[in-house]
N, C-alpha and C positions, 0 to 999 in steps of 0.2 A: 321753292323749286331749284333744282341743281342741274347743271349740265351733265348729261350722261352719254357715255360711249358704250353702246350695246355690243356684245361679243360678236354677233352675227354681222356687224358692220365693219369689223376690223380689216377684212380683206379689201374693202373699198378704201379704207384709210391708207393701207399700204400702197395700193395702186395710185392713189392721189398724191402721196408723198413722192413716190418714184417718178411720176409724171412731172412733178415740180422740180425734179433734179436732185432729190435727196437719196442718199444710200440709207436703206432701212436695216437696222441691226437689232437683234434681240436674243434672248436665251434659247439655245438649241442644243440638241444632242448630236455630237459628231464623233464618230469612231470611239464610242464608249466613254467619251468625255463631254461633260456639259460645259458650255462656254457661251460667250456672246459673239455672234457672227452675222454677216450680211445674209439677208433672206430675200426671196422673191415673192413668197406667199405667206399669209398669216398662219396657215396650217403647219408651217415649219416651227413655229414658236412653241416652247414648252414652258407653260406656267405652273406645272405640277411640282417643280423643284422648290425646296426650301431656299436653296441658294446654289447657283451654278458652281462647278469646281473652280473655274477660272473667274477672275474679277474683270471689270471693265478697264482696269489699269492697262491691260495689254493694248487697248485701242488708242491710248494716249501716250504711252511710254512702252514701245515694242521691246520684246526681249532682245532682239538684235536689230540694229538700224545703221545703214551706211551714212557717214557724215560727209565724206569727200573721196574723190578718186584722184590719184596723183600719178604723174609721169616724170621721172628724173632724167634730165637731159645733160649734155656736157656742161653747159653754163647756166642752166636754169631749171626750175622745178615748176611744172604746170599743174595746177589744181582745178578741180571742177566740183563745186559744192553739190551735194545730194540733198535736194529739198524734199520734205515729206510730201506725199500725195495730198492734193487739196481738193476741196469739194464739200458741200454741206451734207450732213448726215443726221439721222435721228436714232437714238438708242431707245427702243421701246421695251419696257418691262424690266429695267434694272431694279435691283433692290436698294432701299434707302441707305444701307451700310456701304454699298459700292459707290453710290453717288457722293456720300459723305467723304469717302477716301479721296476723291478728286479735289474737293474743296479744302481738305486738310493739307494736300500737297501743293496747292496753288502758291502759297507764300514761299515755299522752299524753291520752286522753280522760277520765282520772280524776285529772289532775294538780292544777292550781289551781282547777278547776271540774269537777264531775262532769257529764258530758254524758248526761242521762237518755235521750235519743234512742238513743245508742249502746248504753248498758248495758241498756236495756229489751230491745232486740233480741238482745243477747248472752245475757241471762239466759233468754230464751224460745226459744233456738235450740240444738239438739243438732247438733254437727258430726261426721259420720261420714266419715273419710278412708279412701282406698284407697292402700296403699303402691304405689310406682311400680315396675313391672317393665320399663318401657321409658323411654327419654329421647332427647332430640335434642341437637344441638350447642350449643343455647342454654341448656340446663339447667345450673345452677351451684350447687345446694344444698350440695354438699360443700365448695365454696370458701368458703362462709359458715359452715362447721363444723356443718352439718346433714346430713341424709341422706334417701334416697328413702323411708325409713320413719320419719321424725321424728314424734314424738307431740305436739310443742308446739302447743297450741291445739286439739287434737282431744279429743273425748269418747269416740269409738270408733275404733280403727284396724282396718281389714280388710286381711289379707294374702291376695292372690290365690292360689288353688290352681293347681297345674300342670294344664294343659288347659282353663283357664277354666271349671272346674266350679263355682266358688263362692269363698268366702273364709273364712279363719280369723278368728275374732272376738276382739279384745282390748278389753275394757272398761276404760276409763281413768279415768272420773269418775263420780260419783254420778248426774249428769244423764244420762250415757250409759247407765249400768246401768238407770236407771228407764225410759228409752225402750225398751230391749231386753227389759224384762220383758214388754212387750206382745206380743212375738213369741217368748217363751221356748220355747213348745211347737213352734215351727217350726224352731228351731235343733237341730242334731244333733251327737252326739259322733262324732268321727272322727280317725283318725291320718293322713289324707291330707296329704302334704307341701306346703308353700308353694312357689310358683314363685320362682326366683332374683330378687333385686332388680336394678333397673337399675344399670348401671355408669356413674357420672357422674364424669368426670375432673376433678381439681382444676385450675382454670384460672389462679389467681393466688395469691400469698401474702398473705392478708388481714392478718396481723400487721405485715408489712413495709409494706403500704399505709397502715395506720392510723398507724404511726410517722411515715411521710413526711407525711401530712396534718396531723399534730399539730405539725409543725415550722413555726414562724411564718415562717421564711425562705422556705418554699415557697408562701406565700399569693400572692405576686406573681410566681411562676415563669412563664416564657414558655410552659411546658407547657400552661397553661390555654387560651391563644389557639390553639396548634397543634392540640390535641385537639378543640376545639369548632368548628373552621372549617366542618365539614359541617353542623352543627346548624342547623335552620331554625325552631326554636322552636315546633313544632306541638303539643307537650305530649302526644303520644300515649303517650310513656313514662310520664309522671306519671299520666295518666288510667287506664292499664292496670295500673299498679303496685298490688299488694295493700296496701302500707303508706303510700303518699303520701296526705296528709290535708289539704292546704291548701284553704281555702274562703273565699268572699266572702259578705257579707250585703247584699242589695239590697232596696229597696222598689219594688214594681211597682203602679201604679194611677193614679188621677187626683187631683184636688184634695181629694176627700172620702172616697174609699174605696180600699183597696188591700190588698196582701198582702206580707208580709216573707218572703223566701226565703233559704235557705242553698244556695249553688251551689258546685260544685267550682271551684277556681282552680289555678293552676300557677306555680311559680317560673320556668318556661320562658318565660312571657309577659313582654313588655317593659313592660306596664302594671302588672305585679304589685307593683312597688316604687315606682311613680310617686307623688311627693308632690304635694299641692295646689299647692305653689309652682312646680311644673314640674321640680324637681330629681329625678333618678333615680339612686340610689346604685348600682344595678346596670344601667347603661345599655347594656352590651354582652352579646352572647351568651356570651362567654367567662366573664364574671363570673357570669352566671346558671348556667352549667354547673358552674362551681366551687362555687357555693352548693349545688347539688343533691348533688354528691359529698361536700362537706364536711358537709352536714346529715346525710346517711345514715351516714357512717362516722367523724364526729368530734363534731359538736355533739349529735346525738341520743343516741349512746351515752354521751357525757359527762354527760348529764342523767339518762338512764334505764337505763344500763348494758346496752344491747342495740343492735346495729346495726339501722338502719331499712331492712333488705333481707332478704327471705326466700329469695333465690336462684332465683326462678321463671324469670328470663331473658326475661320479656315485653318489657322495654325494648329489648332487642336484637332479639328475634324479630319485633317489629312495627314497628321503626323504618324510615321510608321512605328514610333515607339511610345505613342500615347502620352505626349506631353505638349505643352504649349503655354501661351501667355496666360490663359485662364487659370491653369493649375498653379503657375508661379505666383500670380497675384493673390490667389486664394491662400497660399502658404504665407505670403508677406502680410496679409490681413491678420493672420493668427499671431505673427510675430509682433504686430502693432498693438495687440491687446494689453 
């Protein structure tokens, strides 16, 4: 017998969590964009999506975030730190690839400096993922040695029941178990079988790609220019990626008062590596695309022992010129033969 959360009890769960002081967040459709946002009722949740347009990264690493406000006086500068909003929350219905992205970035944000903004949100959030029973041509989790029911980064994994009647509940962490204590009397014991998982075909040989990328002789390969010719440097792939984490810090204000902000940036932008001298070490789009691939599958794993990609496929799914990481690694797989 397995713990079951039946669909018709979900609204009771939402009310119970809200009464316990948690903000409830889930996949929704807002202004023709699918994203993760706070809800009031279970009816707002949209589980029909293969994957929302936006990832849960936005909830831990906002696109723009104030760091401090400052006032310049005659003999001093007053500063006031802008702390992130606090409070427990539960993300219900995230996809495993999105939860994996958070776990992938944890070592980065806690490396030489512990980013309190990131870890405060991480520690206050319960991530409830739903195993995928459908996929599209862009999904590539299996190519990254993950699966439609990966538990990486999840506190609770839900396995959909046949007929969309509800979900089998797998409690993975103490944080998840604590959140589900609140709804313990709503859960039921049942032997209802789980629906089959989505079939996600393996699209490239990851090990072969990594070996090719690690070979110094391939750094100046003509391949980079050929594969990147379509790229327009719009950065939609990096902004939608669950693991991309580049940011810039800028001061906004006048002579006397202002605010310091942390804003997303992207290695796809020409100005990303522009020096004050005017020199740009990555002045071409091919160099920037090479950096993106090298970072995810060579530099990042070299430092943190994990690839900086969760296999969600958003980079290809949303690309205006129909390219992405999948296509690039497929071509590298051919070069490795």
